[in-house]
matplotlib code that plots the C-alpha trace (Angstrom):
import matplotlib.pyplot as plt

x = [73.2, 71.2, 70.7, 67.1, 66.2, 63.2, 65.3, 67.2, 70.6, 71.6, 74.0, 72.9, 74.2, 71.5, 71.2, 71.6, 69.3, 71.4, 68.7, 68.2, 64.5, 63.9, 62.5, 59.8, 56.9, 54.5, 55.7, 53.3, 53.4, 54.4, 52.2, 54.7, 53.6, 55.4, 55.0, 54.0, 53.2, 49.5, 49.8, 50.7, 50.3, 50.0, 51.5, 49.7, 46.4, 47.1, 48.1, 44.8, 43.3, 45.6, 48.9, 51.4, 54.6, 57.5, 60.8, 63.7, 67.0, 66.3, 64.8, 67.0, 66.3, 66.4, 69.6, 71.3, 73.8, 73.8, 76.8, 79.9, 79.4, 75.6, 74.8, 77.5, 75.9, 73.5, 70.0, 70.7, 69.5, 65.8, 63.9, 62.1, 61.1, 59.9, 57.7, 56.4, 55.4, 53.3, 51.8, 51.0, 49.5, 47.9, 44.4, 44.5, 46.0, 43.4, 40.6, 41.8, 41.4, 45.1, 46.7, 49.9, 52.7, 56.3, 59.0, 62.6, 65.1, 64.7, 63.3, 59.6, 60.6, 62.5, 59.5, 57.1, 59.3, 59.4, 55.7, 54.7, 57.2, 56.2, 52.5, 52.3, 48.7, 49.7, 51.4, 55.2, 56.6, 59.8, 61.9, 65.2, 65.9, 65.2, 62.7, 61.0, 64.3, 64.9, 61.4, 61.4, 65.0, 64.5, 67.7, 69.8, 73.2, 75.7, 76.5, 78.8, 78.5, 74.7, 72.4, 69.8, 67.1, 67.6, 64.8, 62.0, 58.2, 55.9, 52.3, 50.5, 47.0, 45.2, 48.2, 50.8, 53.3, 52.2, 54.6, 58.0, 59.5, 63.3, 65.5, 63.6, 64.9, 64.3, 62.7, 60.4, 58.6, 58.0, 54.5, 53.3, 54.9, 53.1, 49.8, 50.2, 50.8, 47.8, 45.6, 46.8, 46.2, 43.0, 41.5]
y = [16.5, 17.5, 14.9, 13.5, 11.4, 10.0, 8.0, 4.9, 4.6, 1.4, -0.9, -0.2, -2.8, -5.2, -5.4, -8.9, -10.4, -10.2, -11.7, -8.3, -8.4, -12.1, -11.5, -9.1, -11.3, -11.9, -9.0, -6.6, -3.1, -0.8, 2.0, 4.5, 8.1, 9.7, 13.1, 12.8, 15.1, 14.7, 15.0, 12.7, 8.9, 6.1, 3.1, 0.6, 2.2, 2.3, -1.4, -2.4, -2.6, -2.9, -0.9, -0.8, 0.8, 1.4, 2.4, 4.0, 5.8, 9.3, 11.0, 13.0, 16.5, 17.4, 19.1, 18.2, 15.4, 12.5, 12.2, 10.4, 6.6, 6.8, 5.0, 2.4, 1.5, -1.4, -0.4, 3.3, 4.8, 4.7, 6.3, 8.8, 6.1, 3.9, 6.7, 7.5, 3.9, 4.1, 7.4, 5.8, 2.6, 4.4, 4.3, 0.6, 0.1, 2.4, 0.5, -2.5, -0.4, -0.2, 2.8, 3.6, 5.3, 6.1, 6.5, 7.5, 9.1, 12.4, 15.4, 16.4, 19.5, 17.2, 14.8, 17.7, 19.0, 15.6, 14.9, 18.2, 17.9, 14.4, 14.9, 12.0, 11.5, 9.3, 10.3, 10.3, 9.9, 11.5, 9.3, 11.1, 9.4, 5.9, 5.2, 2.5, 0.8, 0.7, -0.6, -3.5, -3.7, -2.5, -2.8, 0.3, 1.2, 4.0, 6.5, 9.5, 9.0, 8.9, 5.9, 5.5, 2.9, 0.1, -0.1, -2.5, -2.7, -4.4, -5.2, -5.3, -6.5, -6.7, -5.1, -7.7, -7.7, -10.3, -9.8, -8.2, -7.3, -7.2, -6.4, -4.3, -4.2, -2.6, 0.1, 1.5, -1.9, -2.3, -0.9, -3.1, -6.1, -5.3, -4.8, -8.1, -9.9, -8.2, -9.2, -12.7, -12.9, -10.9, -12.1]
z = [-19.3, -16.2, -13.6, -13.5, -10.5, -12.2, -14.6, -13.7, -15.4, -17.0, -15.1, -11.5, -9.1, -8.0, -4.2, -2.7, 0.0, 3.1, 5.3, 7.2, 6.7, 7.3, 10.8, 9.7, 8.5, 11.3, 13.4, 14.9, 13.5, 16.4, 17.6, 16.3, 15.6, 12.6, 11.0, 7.4, 4.5, 5.5, 9.2, 12.1, 11.4, 13.8, 12.0, 14.1, 13.4, 9.7, 9.8, 11.5, 8.0, 5.0, 4.9, 2.2, 3.5, 1.1, 2.6, 0.8, 1.5, 0.1, -2.9, -5.3, -6.7, -10.4, -11.3, -8.0, -8.7, -6.3, -4.1, -5.4, -5.1, -4.8, -8.1, -7.3, -3.9, -4.4, -3.7, -3.2, -6.5, -7.5, -4.6, -6.9, -9.5, -6.6, -5.2, -8.7, -9.1, -6.0, -7.3, -10.7, -9.2, -6.2, -7.5, -7.9, -4.5, -2.9, -4.7, -2.7, 0.5, 1.0, 2.8, 1.0, 2.9, 1.9, 4.5, 4.6, 7.0, 5.3, 7.2, 6.9, 4.8, 2.4, 2.2, 1.6, -1.3, -2.9, -2.4, -4.0, -6.9, -7.7, -7.0, -4.6, -3.4, -0.5, 2.8, 3.0, 6.5, 7.9, 10.2, 10.5, 13.8, 12.3, 15.0, 12.9, 12.3, 16.1, 16.8, 14.4, 13.2, 9.7, 7.6, 7.2, 5.6, 6.1, 3.4, 4.0, 7.7, 7.8, 8.5, 5.8, 5.3, 2.8, 0.3, 1.0, 1.0, 3.4, 3.6, 6.9, 7.7, 11.1, 12.7, 11.5, 8.7, 6.2, 3.3, 2.9, -0.5, 0.1, -1.6, -4.0, -7.5, -9.9, -7.7, -10.4, -10.6, -6.8, -6.7, -9.6, -7.8, -4.6, -6.4, -8.2, -4.9, -3.3, -6.3, -6.0, -2.3, -2.0, -5.3]

ax = plt.figure().add_subplot(projection="3d")
ax.plot(x, y, z, "-o")
ax.set_aspect("equal")
plt.show()
């Protein structure tokens, strides 16, 4: 059977809350400029209104098997289903005036490939140097000698982070969870 990154296999390990995102609520979003699939983005400017930023380790590619141990690493598998969730719920999020942005440590070329293949209407940012992790201490993990982001989502308004979803599981339900929270908060 050919590997399909859009499908979550049964039995994935559930990530535990290690407290690595506890400090984020209330923090200012830094004026960090990131290259995205839709041009340069100033995170602070995007957070001046309503920003939904979902962060993930890396997307897979159809037919390219994930590295050994990927599926067994809690929180690693599911980046593509998470992104597809934001694509599928994007219209509702945009109707709430939310700017949706995805972000991982992948290169801009890798982000462009995934955004085109998955038909993502929102910007996807490349942060291969983990600049946002350095700026606000986002949680990361090491896999095969490379630092990657742990999966999370945050909502920012008026320049501050007002809600953090961490850990995110299952990843394919994250966008719906964020949307439900926003509906409950914004009415």
